[in-house]
Biotite code that builds the C-alpha atoms (Angstrom):
import biotite.structure as struc

atoms = struc.array([
    struc.Atom([-77.888, -45.641, -34.983], chain_id="A", res_id=1, res_name="MET", atom_name="CA", element="C"),
    struc.Atom([-79.159, -47.036, -31.682], chain_id="A", res_id=2, res_name="THR", atom_name="CA", element="C"),
    struc.Atom([-80.775, -44.879, -29.038], chain_id="A", res_id=3, res_name="SER", atom_name="CA", element="C"),
    struc.Atom([-81.661, -45.723, -25.454], chain_id="A", res_id=4, res_name="PHE", atom_name="CA", element="C"),
    struc.Atom([-84.724, -44.516, -23.686], chain_id="A", res_id=5, res_name="VAL", atom_name="CA", element="C"),
    struc.Atom([-84.349, -43.695, -19.997], chain_id="A", res_id=6, res_name="ASN", atom_name="CA", element="C"),
    struc.Atom([-87.721, -43.752, -18.303], chain_id="A", res_id=7, res_name="ILE", atom_name="CA", element="C"),
    struc.Atom([-87.867, -41.856, -15.023], chain_id="A", res_id=8, res_name="LYS", atom_name="CA", element="C"),
    struc.Atom([-90.915, -43.690, -13.681], chain_id="A", res_id=9, res_name="TYR", atom_name="CA", element="C"),
    struc.Atom([-90.814, -45.395, -10.296], chain_id="A", res_id=10, res_name="SER", atom_name="CA", element="C"),
    struc.Atom([-90.396, -49.163, -10.325], chain_id="A", res_id=11, res_name="THR", atom_name="CA", element="C"),
    struc.Atom([-92.312, -49.586, -7.069], chain_id="A", res_id=12, res_name="GLN", atom_name="CA", element="C"),
    struc.Atom([-95.910, -48.725, -6.344], chain_id="A", res_id=13, res_name="HIS", atom_name="CA", element="C"),
    struc.Atom([-96.197, -46.186, -3.511], chain_id="A", res_id=14, res_name="PRO", atom_name="CA", element="C"),
    struc.Atom([-99.084, -48.070, -1.927], chain_id="A", res_id=15, res_name="GLY", atom_name="CA", element="C"),
    struc.Atom([-97.027, -51.262, -1.770], chain_id="A", res_id=16, res_name="VAL", atom_name="CA", element="C"),
    struc.Atom([-94.133, -49.370, -0.171], chain_id="A", res_id=17, res_name="VAL", atom_name="CA", element="C"),
    struc.Atom([-96.481, -47.930, 2.480], chain_id="A", res_id=18, res_name="ARG", atom_name="CA", element="C"),
    struc.Atom([-98.017, -51.342, 3.165], chain_id="A", res_id=19, res_name="ALA", atom_name="CA", element="C"),
    struc.Atom([-94.581, -52.967, 3.546], chain_id="A", res_id=20, res_name="GLU", atom_name="CA", element="C"),
    struc.Atom([-93.552, -50.194, 5.917], chain_id="A", res_id=21, res_name="SER", atom_name="CA", element="C"),
    struc.Atom([-96.728, -50.674, 7.992], chain_id="A", res_id=22, res_name="ALA", atom_name="CA", element="C"),
    struc.Atom([-96.197, -54.459, 8.162], chain_id="A", res_id=23, res_name="PHE", atom_name="CA", element="C"),
    struc.Atom([-92.585, -53.900, 9.250], chain_id="A", res_id=24, res_name="GLY", atom_name="CA", element="C"),
    struc.Atom([-93.727, -51.537, 12.010], chain_id="A", res_id=25, res_name="ALA", atom_name="CA", element="C"),
    struc.Atom([-96.286, -54.077, 13.251], chain_id="A", res_id=26, res_name="VAL", atom_name="CA", element="C"),
    struc.Atom([-93.624, -56.822, 13.219], chain_id="A", res_id=27, res_name="ARG", atom_name="CA", element="C"),
    struc.Atom([-91.240, -54.639, 15.255], chain_id="A", res_id=28, res_name="GLN", atom_name="CA", element="C"),
    struc.Atom([-94.032, -53.848, 17.710], chain_id="A", res_id=29, res_name="LEU", atom_name="CA", element="C"),
    struc.Atom([-94.655, -57.564, 18.224], chain_id="A", res_id=30, res_name="GLY", atom_name="CA", element="C"),
    struc.Atom([-90.948, -58.237, 18.785], chain_id="A", res_id=31, res_name="GLN", atom_name="CA", element="C"),
    struc.Atom([-90.593, -55.340, 21.216], chain_id="A", res_id=32, res_name="ALA", atom_name="CA", element="C"),
    struc.Atom([-93.414, -56.641, 23.421], chain_id="A", res_id=33, res_name="PHE", atom_name="CA", element="C"),
    struc.Atom([-92.251, -58.938, 26.182], chain_id="A", res_id=34, res_name="SER", atom_name="CA", element="C"),
    struc.Atom([-94.265, -60.920, 28.671], chain_id="A", res_id=35, res_name="GLY", atom_name="CA", element="C"),
    struc.Atom([-92.110, -59.597, 31.497], chain_id="A", res_id=36, res_name="THR", atom_name="CA", element="C"),
    struc.Atom([-93.176, -56.029, 30.874], chain_id="A", res_id=37, res_name="ARG", atom_name="CA", element="C"),
    struc.Atom([-96.839, -57.011, 30.780], chain_id="A", res_id=38, res_name="GLY", atom_name="CA", element="C"),
    struc.Atom([-96.535, -59.015, 33.982], chain_id="A", res_id=39, res_name="LEU", atom_name="CA", element="C"),
    struc.Atom([-94.746, -56.115, 35.677], chain_id="A", res_id=40, res_name="ALA", atom_name="CA", element="C"),
    struc.Atom([-97.558, -53.793, 34.635], chain_id="A", res_id=41, res_name="THR", atom_name="CA", element="C"),
    struc.Atom([-100.109, -56.226, 36.025], chain_id="A", res_id=42, res_name="LEU", atom_name="CA", element="C"),
    struc.Atom([-98.271, -56.449, 39.361], chain_id="A", res_id=43, res_name="LEU", atom_name="CA", element="C"),
    struc.Atom([-97.969, -52.671, 39.569], chain_id="A", res_id=44, res_name="LEU", atom_name="CA", element="C"),
    struc.Atom([-101.676, -52.302, 38.888], chain_id="A", res_id=45, res_name="SER", atom_name="CA", element="C"),
    struc.Atom([-102.480, -54.774, 41.648], chain_id="A", res_id=46, res_name="ALA", atom_name="CA", element="C"),
    struc.Atom([-100.275, -52.944, 44.166], chain_id="A", res_id=47, res_name="VAL", atom_name="CA", element="C"),
    struc.Atom([-101.707, -49.579, 43.146], chain_id="A", res_id=48, res_name="ALA", atom_name="CA", element="C"),
    struc.Atom([-105.262, -50.919, 43.428], chain_id="A", res_id=49, res_name="ALA", atom_name="CA", element="C"),
    struc.Atom([-104.574, -52.252, 46.920], chain_id="A", res_id=50, res_name="ALA", atom_name="CA", element="C"),
    struc.Atom([-103.176, -48.905, 48.046], chain_id="A", res_id=51, res_name="ILE", atom_name="CA", element="C"),
    struc.Atom([-106.098, -47.088, 46.449], chain_id="A", res_id=52, res_name="MET", atom_name="CA", element="C"),
    struc.Atom([-108.554, -49.292, 48.367], chain_id="A", res_id=53, res_name="VAL", atom_name="CA", element="C"),
    struc.Atom([-106.831, -48.400, 51.631], chain_id="A", res_id=54, res_name="VAL", atom_name="CA", element="C"),
    struc.Atom([-106.807, -44.720, 50.680], chain_id="A", res_id=55, res_name="ALA", atom_name="CA", element="C"),
    struc.Atom([-110.489, -44.893, 49.748], chain_id="A", res_id=56, res_name="TYR", atom_name="CA", element="C"),
    struc.Atom([-111.299, -46.364, 53.148], chain_id="A", res_id=57, res_name="GLN", atom_name="CA", element="C"),
    struc.Atom([-109.513, -43.430, 54.768], chain_id="A", res_id=58, res_name="VAL", atom_name="CA", element="C"),
    struc.Atom([-111.229, -41.013, 52.404], chain_id="A", res_id=59, res_name="MET", atom_name="CA", element="C"),
    struc.Atom([-114.637, -42.506, 53.173], chain_id="A", res_id=60, res_name="ASP", atom_name="CA", element="C"),
    struc.Atom([-114.398, -41.350, 56.773], chain_id="A", res_id=61, res_name="SER", atom_name="CA", element="C"),
    struc.Atom([-113.693, -37.726, 55.734], chain_id="A", res_id=62, res_name="VAL", atom_name="CA", element="C"),
    struc.Atom([-116.572, -35.288, 55.319], chain_id="A", res_id=63, res_name="THR", atom_name="CA", element="C"),
    struc.Atom([-117.950, -34.502, 51.863], chain_id="A", res_id=64, res_name="GLU", atom_name="CA", element="C"),
    struc.Atom([-116.327, -31.063, 51.698], chain_id="A", res_id=65, res_name="GLY", atom_name="CA", element="C"),
    struc.Atom([-112.822, -32.406, 51.302], chain_id="A", res_id=66, res_name="HIS", atom_name="CA", element="C"),
    struc.Atom([-113.699, -35.082, 48.755], chain_id="A", res_id=67, res_name="LEU", atom_name="CA", element="C"),
    struc.Atom([-111.972, -33.463, 45.770], chain_id="A", res_id=68, res_name="LEU", atom_name="CA", element="C"),
    struc.Atom([-108.775, -32.817, 47.703], chain_id="A", res_id=69, res_name="VAL", atom_name="CA", element="C"),
    struc.Atom([-108.720, -36.387, 48.941], chain_id="A", res_id=70, res_name="MET", atom_name="CA", element="C"),
    struc.Atom([-109.388, -37.716, 45.411], chain_id="A", res_id=71, res_name="TRP", atom_name="CA", element="C"),
    struc.Atom([-106.401, -35.765, 44.055], chain_id="A", res_id=72, res_name="ILE", atom_name="CA", element="C"),
    struc.Atom([-104.269, -37.019, 46.940], chain_id="A", res_id=73, res_name="ALA", atom_name="CA", element="C"),
    struc.Atom([-105.410, -40.573, 46.210], chain_id="A", res_id=74, res_name="LEU", atom_name="CA", element="C"),
    struc.Atom([-104.242, -40.353, 42.612], chain_id="A", res_id=75, res_name="TRP", atom_name="CA", element="C"),
    struc.Atom([-100.964, -38.733, 43.663], chain_id="A", res_id=76, res_name="ALA", atom_name="CA", element="C"),
    struc.Atom([-100.360, -41.676, 45.999], chain_id="A", res_id=77, res_name="VAL", atom_name="CA", element="C"),
    struc.Atom([-101.236, -44.113, 43.196], chain_id="A", res_id=78, res_name="ALA", atom_name="CA", element="C"),
    struc.Atom([-98.736, -42.571, 40.777], chain_id="A", res_id=79, res_name="PHE", atom_name="CA", element="C"),
    struc.Atom([-96.055, -42.402, 43.471], chain_id="A", res_id=80, res_name="ALA", atom_name="CA", element="C"),
    struc.Atom([-96.570, -46.102, 44.189], chain_id="A", res_id=81, res_name="VAL", atom_name="CA", element="C"),
    struc.Atom([-96.286, -46.917, 40.475], chain_id="A", res_id=82, res_name="LEU", atom_name="CA", element="C"),
    struc.Atom([-93.041, -44.972, 40.240], chain_id="A", res_id=83, res_name="ALA", atom_name="CA", element="C"),
    struc.Atom([-91.652, -46.446, 43.460], chain_id="A", res_id=84, res_name="LEU", atom_name="CA", element="C"),
    struc.Atom([-92.305, -50.116, 42.714], chain_id="A", res_id=85, res_name="PHE", atom_name="CA", element="C"),
    struc.Atom([-91.678, -50.202, 38.943], chain_id="A", res_id=86, res_name="ALA", atom_name="CA", element="C"),
    struc.Atom([-88.193, -51.732, 39.148], chain_id="A", res_id=87, res_name="GLY", atom_name="CA", element="C"),
    struc.Atom([-89.140, -54.221, 41.837], chain_id="A", res_id=88, res_name="THR", atom_name="CA", element="C"),
    struc.Atom([-92.206, -55.358, 39.931], chain_id="A", res_id=89, res_name="ALA", atom_name="CA", element="C"),
    struc.Atom([-90.196, -55.779, 36.726], chain_id="A", res_id=90, res_name="ARG", atom_name="CA", element="C"),
    struc.Atom([-87.577, -57.896, 38.525], chain_id="A", res_id=91, res_name="ASN", atom_name="CA", element="C"),
    struc.Atom([-90.260, -59.982, 40.209], chain_id="A", res_id=92, res_name="LEU", atom_name="CA", element="C"),
    struc.Atom([-92.013, -60.508, 36.879], chain_id="A", res_id=93, res_name="ALA", atom_name="CA", element="C"),
    struc.Atom([-88.745, -61.618, 35.256], chain_id="A", res_id=94, res_name="ALA", atom_name="CA", element="C"),
    struc.Atom([-88.106, -64.119, 38.057], chain_id="A", res_id=95, res_name="ARG", atom_name="CA", element="C"),
    struc.Atom([-91.652, -65.480, 37.866], chain_id="A", res_id=96, res_name="VAL", atom_name="CA", element="C"),
    struc.Atom([-91.414, -65.829, 34.097], chain_id="A", res_id=97, res_name="LYS", atom_name="CA", element="C"),
    struc.Atom([-88.042, -67.626, 34.310], chain_id="A", res_id=98, res_name="ALA", atom_name="CA", element="C"),
    struc.Atom([-89.376, -69.953, 36.996], chain_id="A", res_id=99, res_name="GLY", atom_name="CA", element="C"),
    struc.Atom([-92.465, -70.818, 34.987], chain_id="A", res_id=100, res_name="LEU", atom_name="CA", element="C"),
    struc.Atom([-90.332, -71.418, 31.889], chain_id="A", res_id=101, res_name="ASP", atom_name="CA", element="C"),
    struc.Atom([-88.056, -73.797, 33.801], chain_id="A", res_id=102, res_name="ALA", atom_name="CA", element="C"),
    struc.Atom([-91.050, -75.590, 35.307], chain_id="A", res_id=103, res_name="TRP", atom_name="CA", element="C"),
    struc.Atom([-92.754, -76.097, 31.947], chain_id="A", res_id=104, res_name="SER", atom_name="CA", element="C"),
    struc.Atom([-89.464, -77.251, 30.420], chain_id="A", res_id=105, res_name="ARG", atom_name="CA", element="C"),
    struc.Atom([-89.031, -79.848, 33.170], chain_id="A", res_id=106, res_name="SER", atom_name="CA", element="C"),
    struc.Atom([-92.603, -81.063, 32.651], chain_id="A", res_id=107, res_name="LEU", atom_name="CA", element="C"),
    struc.Atom([-91.981, -81.415, 28.922], chain_id="A", res_id=108, res_name="ALA", atom_name="CA", element="C"),
    struc.Atom([-88.783, -83.372, 29.575], chain_id="A", res_id=109, res_name="GLU", atom_name="CA", element="C"),
    struc.Atom([-90.600, -85.695, 31.987], chain_id="A", res_id=110, res_name="ALA", atom_name="CA", element="C"),
    struc.Atom([-93.367, -86.313, 29.431], chain_id="A", res_id=111, res_name="ARG", atom_name="CA", element="C"),
    struc.Atom([-90.751, -87.034, 26.756], chain_id="A", res_id=112, res_name="ALA", atom_name="CA", element="C"),
    struc.Atom([-89.003, -89.465, 29.119], chain_id="A", res_id=113, res_name="ASP", atom_name="CA", element="C"),
    struc.Atom([-92.300, -91.221, 29.792], chain_id="A", res_id=114, res_name="GLN", atom_name="CA", element="C"),
    struc.Atom([-93.040, -91.553, 26.075], chain_id="A", res_id=115, res_name="ARG", atom_name="CA", element="C"),
    struc.Atom([-89.541, -92.901, 25.426], chain_id="A", res_id=116, res_name="LEU", atom_name="CA", element="C"),
    struc.Atom([-89.893, -95.383, 28.272], chain_id="A", res_id=117, res_name="TRP", atom_name="CA", element="C"),
    struc.Atom([-93.242, -96.619, 26.928], chain_id="A", res_id=118, res_name="GLN", atom_name="CA", element="C"),
    struc.Atom([-91.677, -97.034, 23.493], chain_id="A", res_id=119, res_name="ALA", atom_name="CA", element="C"),
    struc.Atom([-88.724, -98.899, 25.027], chain_id="A", res_id=120, res_name="ALA", atom_name="CA", element="C"),
    struc.Atom([-91.035, -101.268, 26.902], chain_id="A", res_id=121, res_name="LYS", atom_name="CA", element="C"),
    struc.Atom([-92.848, -102.102, 23.651], chain_id="A", res_id=122, res_name="ASN", atom_name="CA", element="C"),
    struc.Atom([-89.851, -102.240, 21.293], chain_id="A", res_id=123, res_name="ASP", atom_name="CA", element="C"),
    struc.Atom([-86.692, -104.210, 22.170], chain_id="A", res_id=124, res_name="PRO", atom_name="CA", element="C"),
    struc.Atom([-84.633, -102.158, 19.693], chain_id="A", res_id=125, res_name="ARG", atom_name="CA", element="C"),
    struc.Atom([-85.368, -98.940, 21.574], chain_id="A", res_id=126, res_name="VAL", atom_name="CA", element="C"),
    struc.Atom([-84.572, -100.690, 24.862], chain_id="A", res_id=127, res_name="MET", atom_name="CA", element="C"),
    struc.Atom([-81.237, -101.844, 23.427], chain_id="A", res_id=128, res_name="ALA", atom_name="CA", element="C"),
    struc.Atom([-80.489, -98.286, 22.326], chain_id="A", res_id=129, res_name="ASP", atom_name="CA", element="C"),
    struc.Atom([-81.233, -96.997, 25.826], chain_id="A", res_id=130, res_name="LEU", atom_name="CA", element="C"),
    struc.Atom([-79.042, -99.646, 27.412], chain_id="A", res_id=131, res_name="GLN", atom_name="CA", element="C"),
    struc.Atom([-76.172, -98.792, 25.052], chain_id="A", res_id=132, res_name="MET", atom_name="CA", element="C"),
    struc.Atom([-76.579, -95.083, 25.796], chain_id="A", res_id=133, res_name="ALA", atom_name="CA", element="C"),
    struc.Atom([-76.451, -95.794, 29.520], chain_id="A", res_id=134, res_name="LEU", atom_name="CA", element="C"),
    struc.Atom([-73.391, -97.992, 29.052], chain_id="A", res_id=135, res_name="GLN", atom_name="CA", element="C"),
    struc.Atom([-71.616, -95.291, 27.012], chain_id="A", res_id=136, res_name="ARG", atom_name="CA", element="C"),
    struc.Atom([-72.430, -92.691, 29.660], chain_id="A", res_id=137, res_name="ALA", atom_name="CA", element="C"),
    struc.Atom([-71.068, -94.975, 32.381], chain_id="A", res_id=138, res_name="ALA", atom_name="CA", element="C"),
    struc.Atom([-67.913, -95.667, 30.351], chain_id="A", res_id=139, res_name="ASP", atom_name="CA", element="C"),
    struc.Atom([-67.392, -91.961, 29.719], chain_id="A", res_id=140, res_name="ALA", atom_name="CA", element="C"),
    struc.Atom([-67.743, -91.186, 33.411], chain_id="A", res_id=141, res_name="GLU", atom_name="CA", element="C"),
    struc.Atom([-65.315, -93.944, 34.363], chain_id="A", res_id=142, res_name="GLU", atom_name="CA", element="C"),
    struc.Atom([-62.796, -92.574, 31.862], chain_id="A", res_id=143, res_name="ALA", atom_name="CA", element="C"),
    struc.Atom([-63.033, -89.106, 33.413], chain_id="A", res_id=144, res_name="VAL", atom_name="CA", element="C"),
    struc.Atom([-62.846, -90.203, 37.038], chain_id="A", res_id=145, res_name="VAL", atom_name="CA", element="C"),
    struc.Atom([-59.350, -91.063, 38.197], chain_id="A", res_id=146, res_name="ALA", atom_name="CA", element="C"),
    struc.Atom([-59.220, -94.772, 39.109], chain_id="A", res_id=147, res_name="PRO", atom_name="CA", element="C"),
    struc.Atom([-56.984, -94.195, 42.150], chain_id="A", res_id=148, res_name="ALA", atom_name="CA", element="C"),
    struc.Atom([-59.609, -95.037, 44.760], chain_id="A", res_id=149, res_name="VAL", atom_name="CA", element="C"),
    struc.Atom([-62.502, -97.280, 43.852], chain_id="A", res_id=150, res_name="VAL", atom_name="CA", element="C"),
    struc.Atom([-65.259, -97.791, 46.383], chain_id="A", res_id=151, res_name="LYS", atom_name="CA", element="C"),
    struc.Atom([-67.201, -101.023, 46.487], chain_id="A", res_id=152, res_name="ALA", atom_name="CA", element="C"),
    struc.Atom([-70.521, -99.218, 46.798], chain_id="A", res_id=153, res_name="GLU", atom_name="CA", element="C"),
    struc.Atom([-71.250, -95.688, 45.759], chain_id="A", res_id=154, res_name="ARG", atom_name="CA", element="C"),
    struc.Atom([-73.664, -93.614, 47.790], chain_id="A", res_id=155, res_name="ALA", atom_name="CA", element="C"),
    struc.Atom([-74.715, -91.573, 44.754], chain_id="A", res_id=156, res_name="GLU", atom_name="CA", element="C"),
    struc.Atom([-77.272, -92.866, 42.214], chain_id="A", res_id=157, res_name="PRO", atom_name="CA", element="C"),
    struc.Atom([-76.168, -94.555, 39.035], chain_id="A", res_id=158, res_name="ALA", atom_name="CA", element="C"),
    struc.Atom([-75.422, -92.504, 35.927], chain_id="A", res_id=159, res_name="VAL", atom_name="CA", element="C"),
    struc.Atom([-78.563, -93.701, 34.168], chain_id="A", res_id=160, res_name="GLY", atom_name="CA", element="C"),
    struc.Atom([-80.775, -92.482, 37.007], chain_id="A", res_id=161, res_name="ALA", atom_name="CA", element="C"),
    struc.Atom([-80.063, -88.894, 36.072], chain_id="A", res_id=162, res_name="THR", atom_name="CA", element="C"),
    struc.Atom([-80.643, -89.530, 32.388], chain_id="A", res_id=163, res_name="VAL", atom_name="CA", element="C"),
    struc.Atom([-83.730, -91.699, 32.754], chain_id="A", res_id=164, res_name="LEU", atom_name="CA", element="C"),
    struc.Atom([-85.395, -90.035, 35.701], chain_id="A", res_id=165, res_name="ARG", atom_name="CA", element="C"),
    struc.Atom([-88.992, -90.729, 34.711], chain_id="A", res_id=166, res_name="ALA", atom_name="CA", element="C"),
    struc.Atom([-88.792, -94.490, 35.265], chain_id="A", res_id=167, res_name="TYR", atom_name="CA", element="C"),
    struc.Atom([-87.071, -96.927, 37.545], chain_id="A", res_id=168, res_name="HIS", atom_name="CA", element="C"),
    struc.Atom([-83.690, -98.364, 36.846], chain_id="A", res_id=169, res_name="ARG", atom_name="CA", element="C"),
    struc.Atom([-84.864, -101.867, 37.773], chain_id="A", res_id=170, res_name="SER", atom_name="CA", element="C"),
    struc.Atom([-86.755, -102.149, 34.504], chain_id="A", res_id=171, res_name="TYR", atom_name="CA", element="C"),
    struc.Atom([-83.639, -101.928, 32.345], chain_id="A", res_id=172, res_name="ILE", atom_name="CA", element="C"),
])
């Protein structure tokens, strides 16, 4: 006769479960943080500080007896400014962040183009690959454009000038 033993002990250590839960919470906190929110907070703090400086200048001219009332009014103005400009600062921060991202992306592309051009100047195989890529791009554009009217000279730059913008077309 065979008998089975059913053990009712936990298969996971409670400390490990707590640690995994804590690590998951920290990971979610890192994912929830965005640079836009931090930049918006920074802009709001700058605006509030500027308004507080102006309010302090006004408060400085008041006699000492009304100092506490003016201090409370100063903080009320600061919180009202924070509430009033929160959306505007968040939108401005998002636009600044997107602009900086696009700028850094364009710089990276220009550096990559420069490195490719240097490699092409030193290696004829890379230069041949670039020339073939330019030729394929030109052929693809000619296939798309209807050949009804062909101008002798085009006023727009050549197809390769948009692809290889970091160096001159005369080198190819």
